[in-house]
ROSE-4610 file (N, C-alpha, C; in Angstrom, 1 decimal, always signed):
// ROSE-4610
residu = [M/M/M/S/S/S/E/E/E/A/A/A/S/S/S/E/E/E/S/S/S/W/W/W/R/R/R/I/I/I/S/S/S/R/R/R/L/L/L/L/L/L/R/R/R/L/L/L/G/G/G/L/L/L/E/E/E/K/K/K/E/E/E/E/E/E/G/G/G/P/P/P/A/A/A/R/R/R/G/G/G/L/L/L/I/I/I/Q/Q/Q/R/R/R/L/L/L/S/S/S/G/G/G/P/P/P/K/K/K/G/G/G/A/A/A/A/A/A/R/R/R/F/F/F/R/R/R/E/E/E/L/L/L/I/I/I/H/H/H/R/R/R/P/P/P/P/P/P/F/F/F/D/D/D/L/L/L/S/S/S/V/V/V/T/T/T/T/T/T/G/G/G/L/L/L/L/L/L/D/D/D/G/G/G/S/S/S/L/L/L/D/D/D/L/L/L/P/P/P/A/A/A/L/L/L/D/D/D/R/R/R/L/L/L/K/K/K/E/E/E/K/K/K/D/D/D/K/K/K/V/V/V/L/L/L/F/F/F/S/S/S/S/S/S/G/G/G/D/D/D/D/D/D/S/S/S/E/E/E/L/L/L/R/R/R/L/L/L/T/T/T/G/G/G/M/M/M/A/A/A/A/A/A/Y/Y/Y/F/F/F/L/L/L/A/A/A/I/I/I/A/A/A/G/G/G/A/A/A/L/L/L/A/A/A/H/H/H/H/H/H/G/G/G/Q/Q/Q/N/N/N/I/I/I/C/C/C/S/S/S/R/R/R/P/P/P/R/R/R/E/E/E/E/E/E/V/V/V/D/D/D/R/R/R/L/L/L/M/M/M/L/L/L/D/D/D/L/L/L/A/A/A/E/E/E/V/V/V/A/A/A/P/P/P/E/E/E/P/P/P/W/W/W/S/S/S/E/E/E/L/L/L/L/L/L/A/A/A/R/R/R/A/A/A/A/A/A/M/M/M/A/A/A]
num = [1/1/1/2/2/2/3/3/3/4/4/4/5/5/5/6/6/6/7/7/7/8/8/8/9/9/9/10/10/10/11/11/11/12/12/12/13/13/13/14/14/14/15/15/15/16/16/16/17/17/17/18/18/18/19/19/19/20/20/20/21/21/21/22/22/22/23/23/23/24/24/24/25/25/25/26/26/26/27/27/27/28/28/28/29/29/29/30/30/30/31/31/31/32/32/32/33/33/33/34/34/34/35/35/35/36/36/36/37/37/37/38/38/38/39/39/39/40/40/40/41/41/41/42/42/42/43/43/43/44/44/44/45/45/45/46/46/46/47/47/47/48/48/48/49/49/49/50/50/50/51/51/51/52/52/52/53/53/53/54/54/54/55/55/55/56/56/56/57/57/57/58/58/58/59/59/59/60/60/60/61/61/61/62/62/62/63/63/63/64/64/64/65/65/65/66/66/66/67/67/67/68/68/68/69/69/69/70/70/70/71/71/71/72/72/72/73/73/73/74/74/74/75/75/75/76/76/76/77/77/77/78/78/78/79/79/79/80/80/80/81/81/81/82/82/82/83/83/83/84/84/84/85/85/85/86/86/86/87/87/87/88/88/88/89/89/89/90/90/90/91/91/91/92/92/92/93/93/93/94/94/94/95/95/95/96/96/96/97/97/97/98/98/98/99/99/99/100/100/100/101/101/101/102/102/102/103/103/103/104/104/104/105/105/105/106/106/106/107/107/107/108/108/108/109/109/109/110/110/110/111/111/111/112/112/112/113/113/113/114/114/114/115/115/115/116/116/116/117/117/117/118/118/118/119/119/119/120/120/120/121/121/121/122/122/122/123/123/123/124/124/124/125/125/125/126/126/126/127/127/127/128/128/128/129/129/129/130/130/130/131/131/131/132/132/132/133/133/133/134/134/134/135/135/135/136/136/136/137/137/137/138/138/138/139/139/139/140/140/140/141/141/141/142/142/142/143/143/143]
x = [+31.8/+31.1/+29.7/+29.5/+28.4/+28.4/+27.4/+27.7/+28.0/+27.4/+27.3/+29.0/+29.5/+30.8/+32.5/+31.6/+32.5/+33.1/+31.3/+31.6/+32.2/+31.8/+32.6/+34.9/+34.5/+36.2/+36.9/+35.9/+36.8/+36.6/+36.0/+35.4/+36.5/+36.8/+37.7/+39.0/+39.4/+40.6/+40.8/+39.6/+40.3/+40.6/+39.8/+39.7/+41.9/+42.1/+43.2/+44.9/+43.9/+44.9/+44.8/+44.6/+44.5/+45.0/+45.3/+45.9/+47.5/+48.3/+49.8/+50.0/+51.2/+52.0/+52.9/+54.3/+54.9/+55.6/+57.2/+57.8/+58.4/+58.7/+59.9/+59.4/+58.0/+58.2/+57.5/+57.8/+57.9/+59.6/+60.4/+61.8/+61.5/+61.6/+61.5/+60.5/+59.8/+59.2/+59.8/+60.5/+60.7/+62.4/+63.0/+63.8/+64.0/+62.8/+62.2/+61.6/+61.3/+60.2/+60.9/+62.2/+62.9/+63.3/+64.4/+64.2/+65.1/+65.7/+66.9/+65.9/+64.9/+63.9/+63.4/+63.2/+62.5/+64.4/+65.0/+66.6/+66.9/+66.7/+67.0/+66.1/+64.7/+64.4/+64.6/+65.1/+65.8/+66.8/+67.7/+69.2/+68.0/+67.5/+67.0/+66.6/+65.7/+65.3/+66.7/+67.8/+68.5/+69.8/+69.5/+69.9/+69.1/+69.6/+69.1/+68.5/+67.2/+66.3/+66.1/+65.9/+65.7/+66.3/+65.8/+66.4/+65.7/+65.7/+64.5/+63.5/+63.4/+62.4/+61.7/+62.4/+61.3/+61.0/+61.7/+60.9/+59.9/+60.2/+59.2/+57.8/+58.3/+57.2/+56.0/+56.6/+55.9/+55.3/+55.5/+55.2/+53.6/+53.8/+53.3/+52.2/+52.4/+51.5/+51.9/+53.2/+53.4/+54.2/+54.5/+54.6/+53.3/+53.2/+52.0/+52.4/+51.6/+51.2/+52.5/+52.6/+54.0/+54.8/+55.5/+56.6/+56.4/+55.0/+55.8/+55.5/+55.6/+55.2/+56.6/+57.4/+58.7/+59.8/+59.4/+59.9/+59.7/+58.6/+58.0/+59.4/+59.2/+60.2/+61.6/+61.5/+63.9/+63.7/+63.0/+63.0/+63.4/+62.4/+61.8/+63.8/+63.8/+65.5/+66.5/+66.4/+67.4/+66.6/+65.6/+65.7/+65.6/+65.6/+65.7/+67.0/+68.3/+69.7/+70.3/+71.9/+73.1/+72.1/+74.1/+74.5/+73.9/+74.1/+73.9/+72.8/+72.6/+71.2/+70.7/+71.6/+71.5/+70.9/+71.3/+70.8/+69.3/+69.3/+68.0/+66.7/+67.4/+66.2/+65.8/+66.8/+66.9/+65.3/+65.6/+65.1/+63.6/+63.2/+62.0/+61.2/+62.4/+61.5/+60.5/+61.5/+61.6/+60.3/+60.2/+59.5/+58.0/+57.9/+57.0/+55.8/+56.9/+56.5/+55.8/+56.8/+55.8/+54.0/+54.1/+53.1/+52.0/+52.4/+51.7/+51.2/+52.7/+52.2/+51.1/+50.8/+50.2/+48.9/+48.0/+46.9/+46.8/+47.8/+47.4/+47.3/+47.6/+47.7/+47.0/+46.7/+45.7/+44.8/+45.0/+44.1/+43.9/+45.2/+45.7/+46.8/+46.3/+47.3/+47.5/+49.0/+50.2/+51.3/+50.8/+51.2/+50.2/+50.7/+50.2/+49.5/+49.5/+49.2/+47.8/+47.2/+45.6/+45.4/+44.2/+44.6/+44.0/+43.9/+43.5/+45.2/+46.1/+47.0/+48.1/+47.8/+48.9/+48.3/+47.1/+46.4/+47.4/+47.2/+47.3/+49.3/+49.7/+51.2/+51.5/+50.5/+50.9/+50.6/+49.7/+49.5/+50.3/+51.0/+52.5/+53.4/+53.7/+54.8/+54.6/+53.5/+52.8/+53.6/+52.8/+53.3/+55.0/+56.0/+57.2/+57.9/+57.5/+57.7/+57.3/+58.7/+58.8/+57.5/+57.1/+56.0/+57.3/+57.1/+55.7/+54.9/+56.2/+56.1/+54.6/+54.7/+53.9/+52.6/+52.0/+51.0/+50.5/+51.7/+51.3/+51.2/+51.7/+51.6/+49.6/+49.8/+48.1/+46.9/+47.4/+46.6/+46.7/+47.5/+47.4/+46.3/+46.6/+45.5/+44.3/+43.4/+42.4/+41.8/+43.1/+42.4/+41.7]
y = [+91.3/+90.4/+90.6/+89.1/+89.2/+88.7/+89.3/+89.4/+88.2/+87.2/+85.9/+85.2/+85.2/+85.3/+86.0/+87.2/+88.2/+87.5/+87.2/+86.3/+84.8/+84.2/+82.8/+82.9/+84.0/+84.3/+85.0/+85.4/+85.6/+84.7/+83.5/+82.9/+81.8/+81.4/+80.6/+81.4/+82.4/+83.4/+83.4/+83.5/+83.0/+81.8/+80.5/+79.3/+79.3/+79.6/+79.0/+79.9/+80.9/+82.0/+80.9/+80.0/+79.7/+78.4/+77.6/+76.6/+76.4/+76.5/+75.8/+74.6/+75.1/+73.3/+73.3/+71.8/+72.2/+72.0/+72.0/+71.2/+72.8/+72.3/+73.0/+74.4/+74.4/+76.0/+76.9/+76.1/+76.9/+77.5/+77.0/+77.4/+78.6/+78.2/+79.2/+80.4/+80.1/+81.6/+82.3/+81.1/+81.4/+82.2/+82.2/+82.7/+83.7/+84.2/+85.5/+86.4/+85.9/+86.7/+87.5/+87.5/+88.6/+89.5/+90.7/+91.5/+92.0/+91.2/+91.5/+90.3/+90.1/+88.9/+89.6/+90.8/+91.5/+91.4/+92.1/+91.9/+90.6/+89.4/+88.3/+87.9/+88.5/+87.9/+88.2/+89.8/+90.3/+89.7/+89.7/+88.2/+87.3/+86.3/+85.0/+85.1/+86.5/+86.4/+87.0/+87.1/+87.0/+86.5/+85.5/+83.9/+83.5/+82.0/+81.6/+80.5/+79.9/+80.1/+81.4/+82.4/+83.6/+84.4/+85.1/+86.2/+86.8/+87.5/+89.0/+88.3/+87.4/+87.0/+86.0/+85.3/+85.0/+85.7/+86.5/+87.5/+88.3/+88.9/+89.4/+88.6/+87.3/+86.3/+86.2/+85.7/+85.4/+86.9/+88.3/+89.4/+89.1/+89.5/+90.1/+88.8/+87.2/+86.8/+86.1/+86.8/+86.2/+84.7/+84.5/+82.7/+81.4/+81.2/+80.1/+79.0/+77.8/+76.9/+76.0/+75.3/+75.0/+75.5/+76.7/+77.5/+77.3/+77.4/+77.7/+76.2/+74.9/+73.8/+73.3/+73.2/+73.2/+74.0/+75.0/+75.9/+75.1/+75.2/+74.6/+73.2/+72.1/+71.5/+71.1/+71.6/+72.7/+73.2/+73.5/+74.4/+73.5/+72.2/+71.3/+70.3/+70.3/+69.5/+70.3/+71.6/+72.7/+72.5/+72.3/+72.7/+71.4/+70.4/+69.3/+68.4/+69.2/+68.7/+69.0/+68.4/+68.8/+69.2/+70.2/+71.1/+71.7/+72.7/+74.2/+74.9/+75.5/+76.3/+76.8/+78.1/+79.2/+78.9/+77.5/+76.8/+76.5/+75.4/+75.4/+76.0/+77.0/+78.4/+79.0/+79.1/+79.8/+79.0/+77.8/+76.7/+77.0/+76.6/+76.4/+77.8/+79.4/+80.6/+80.1/+79.6/+80.2/+78.9/+77.6/+77.0/+77.4/+77.5/+78.9/+79.5/+80.6/+81.6/+81.2/+80.3/+79.1/+79.2/+78.2/+77.7/+79.0/+79.8/+81.2/+81.8/+81.6/+82.0/+81.7/+80.2/+79.7/+80.0/+80.1/+80.3/+81.5/+82.2/+84.7/+84.4/+83.7/+83.9/+83.1/+82.4/+80.8/+80.3/+80.5/+80.4/+78.3/+78.0/+76.6/+76.6/+75.2/+74.7/+73.4/+74.1/+73.3/+72.1/+72.0/+71.0/+69.8/+69.0/+67.9/+68.6/+69.0/+70.0/+70.4/+69.8/+70.3/+71.6/+71.9/+73.6/+74.1/+74.2/+74.9/+74.8/+73.8/+74.2/+74.8/+74.9/+76.2/+77.2/+76.9/+78.6/+78.8/+78.7/+78.9/+79.2/+78.1/+78.5/+80.1/+80.0/+81.7/+82.7/+82.6/+83.8/+83.8/+83.0/+83.0/+83.5/+83.0/+84.1/+84.9/+85.5/+87.0/+88.2/+87.1/+88.3/+88.8/+88.0/+87.6/+88.7/+88.4/+88.4/+89.8/+91.1/+92.2/+92.2/+93.7/+93.6/+93.8/+93.5/+92.9/+91.8/+90.7/+89.9/+89.2/+90.3/+89.9/+90.1/+91.0/+91.0/+90.0/+89.2/+87.9/+86.6/+86.0/+85.8/+85.4/+87.3/+87.0/+87.1/+86.9/+87.0/+85.7/+84.7/+83.1/+82.2/+82.9/+82.8/+82.9/+84.0/+84.7/+83.7/+83.2/+83.2/+81.8]
z = [+114.1/+114.5/+115.7/+115.6/+116.5/+118.1/+118.9/+120.1/+120.9/+120.2/+120.3/+120.0/+118.7/+118.5/+119.3/+119.4/+120.4/+121.8/+122.4/+123.9/+123.9/+122.5/+122.2/+122.5/+121.7/+121.3/+123.2/+123.5/+124.7/+126.0/+125.8/+126.9/+126.4/+124.9/+124.7/+125.0/+124.9/+125.2/+126.6/+127.3/+129.4/+129.4/+128.6/+129.3/+128.6/+127.1/+127.1/+128.2/+128.5/+129.3/+130.8/+131.4/+132.2/+132.7/+131.2/+131.0/+130.5/+131.3/+130.7/+130.8/+130.0/+129.7/+129.6/+130.4/+129.6/+128.6/+128.5/+126.8/+126.4/+125.7/+124.5/+124.7/+124.2/+123.8/+125.4/+126.8/+127.1/+128.2/+127.4/+127.2/+126.3/+125.3/+124.7/+125.3/+125.9/+126.3/+127.6/+128.2/+129.2/+128.6/+127.9/+127.7/+127.0/+126.5/+126.2/+126.7/+128.2/+128.6/+130.1/+129.9/+130.6/+130.4/+130.9/+130.3/+128.7/+128.5/+127.4/+126.5/+126.9/+125.8/+124.6/+124.3/+123.0/+122.1/+122.7/+122.0/+121.6/+122.4/+122.6/+120.9/+121.2/+119.8/+118.6/+118.7/+117.3/+116.9/+117.5/+117.3/+116.4/+117.2/+116.8/+115.4/+115.0/+113.4/+112.6/+112.9/+112.1/+111.9/+112.4/+111.9/+111.2/+110.3/+109.2/+109.8/+109.7/+108.5/+108.2/+108.7/+109.0/+107.5/+106.8/+105.8/+105.5/+104.7/+104.2/+103.6/+102.5/+102.2/+103.3/+104.2/+105.0/+105.9/+106.6/+107.6/+107.1/+106.1/+105.5/+104.4/+104.4/+103.4/+105.1/+106.2/+107.4/+108.0/+107.5/+108.0/+107.1/+106.3/+105.1/+104.2/+104.4/+104.0/+103.2/+102.1/+101.0/+100.4/+101.7/+101.7/+101.7/+100.7/+100.7/+101.7/+101.8/+102.8/+102.7/+101.4/+100.9/+101.8/+101.3/+102.3/+103.1/+103.6/+105.3/+105.9/+105.3/+106.1/+105.9/+104.4/+104.9/+105.3/+105.7/+107.1/+108.2/+108.9/+109.6/+110.0/+108.7/+108.8/+109.0/+108.2/+108.2/+109.6/+110.7/+111.8/+112.9/+112.6/+113.6/+114.1/+112.5/+112.7/+113.3/+112.8/+113.7/+115.2/+115.6/+117.7/+117.8/+117.0/+117.6/+117.9/+116.7/+116.9/+117.5/+117.2/+118.2/+119.9/+121.0/+121.3/+121.3/+120.1/+120.5/+120.5/+122.0/+122.3/+121.5/+121.0/+120.3/+119.1/+118.1/+117.1/+117.5/+118.4/+118.7/+119.8/+120.1/+119.8/+118.7/+118.6/+116.4/+116.3/+115.6/+115.5/+115.7/+116.8/+117.9/+117.6/+117.3/+117.2/+116.0/+114.7/+113.2/+113.5/+113.5/+113.8/+114.3/+115.1/+115.8/+114.9/+114.3/+113.6/+112.7/+111.6/+110.5/+110.6/+111.8/+112.6/+111.9/+113.0/+113.4/+112.2/+111.1/+109.5/+108.7/+109.5/+108.5/+108.5/+110.2/+110.8/+110.9/+110.6/+110.6/+109.2/+108.3/+106.8/+106.2/+106.6/+105.7/+106.9/+107.6/+108.5/+108.8/+108.7/+108.5/+109.3/+110.2/+111.9/+111.1/+110.3/+109.6/+110.2/+111.7/+112.7/+113.5/+114.4/+114.7/+115.8/+116.4/+117.7/+117.9/+119.0/+118.7/+119.2/+118.3/+118.1/+119.6/+120.2/+121.6/+121.8/+122.1/+123.1/+121.5/+120.4/+119.3/+119.8/+119.9/+120.2/+121.4/+122.6/+123.5/+123.8/+123.0/+122.2/+122.1/+121.1/+119.9/+121.4/+122.3/+122.8/+123.5/+124.2/+125.5/+124.4/+123.5/+122.4/+122.2/+121.9/+121.4/+122.7/+124.0/+125.5/+125.0/+125.2/+125.1/+123.7/+122.6/+121.7/+121.0/+120.3/+120.2/+119.0/+118.6/+117.3/+116.4/+115.3/+114.7/+114.9/+115.6/+116.0/+116.9/+118.0/+119.0/+118.0/+117.1/+116.4/+115.5/+115.0/+114.0/+115.1/+116.0/+117.4/+117.7/+117.9/+119.1/+117.2/+116.2/+115.4/+114.4/+114.6/+114.5/+116.1/+117.1/+117.8/+118.0/+117.2/+117.0/+115.7/+115.1/+113.6/+113.3]
């Protein structure tokens, strides 16, 4: 990577780190940022829509873009439905992980949010997620 490219990337990350925004993702980040946040995250990824093939595909890139988009759309319905806060939280985590998988493995933003906003959310989620998920989220922000 060239020095100019690295300088641009660092500048971009600093700018993203200074900007904060409210919204559903902030609620997820707050719920996962406490002392039990990593354990809570691990609980979330052991519930539907997660299963071994989804989890593996998100981490190793074996899910193609159409599969990631379908997962994202299904998760959008989960996090916007009903009164079950755990179901909404799981759907929200899966939604952002599907977007992260598309960015990290395919270089594509599969949501309608502006790329800078998505990058900022990925970095914030990477701070509260345990490995290997934090690495996936950070790679997504840098893609």
